N, C-alpha and C positions, 0 to 999 in steps of 0.2 A: 868141637868134640869135648865132651865132659872129661875132666881130669880129676880124679879123687886121690887124695893122699891119706893113708891110714898110719898113725903112729901107735905102735904096740910095744909093751915090754916083751922081751924075749921069752920064749917058752911055749909058743903055739906050735902045733904040728903042721907039717905041710898040708895035710888033709884039712885042718881047720882054716888055714889061709886060702886054700883052694875053694872051700865052701863060702867063705866071706866074699871072695872075688866073684863067684858065680851069682850069689844072691844079690849083692850090691849092683852088679852089672844088670841083672834082670829088672830091678826096681828103677834104676836110672833110665834104662832103655825104655821102659814103659811110660814113666812120668814125663821124661823129656822128649819122648817120641823120636828116638834115634836108634839106629841099628846097634846091636851089642858090640859089633866090631869096632865102633868108634869110641867106646867107653874105655878110658885108660885108668888103671888103678896101680898106684905105687904103694907098697907096704914097707914102712921103715920100722925095723926092730931096734929097740934100745936096750942096752945092757942095764940091769937094775942098778948098777953103780953110777949110771949117768942120768938118773931120774929121781926127783925128790918131790915130796908133798909135805907141807907143814914143817919144813926144815929137816926132814928125815929122809935119807936115801932109801930107796925101795929095797936095796940089798940088806939094809939093817932091820927091816920089818919082819 
């Protein structure tokens, strides 16, 4: 079974996450030739205070 983990900064709506899950499942199912039911997707949301690029926390951008 394919397992996908998506790390995102907080702020996406439930509808956006729903659409991500649907579209990613469809692509993986097609390419890997598996049933959509066996594709697992885990979405991790990070607070902007817990993520940094270039030495700057995203909360400070």
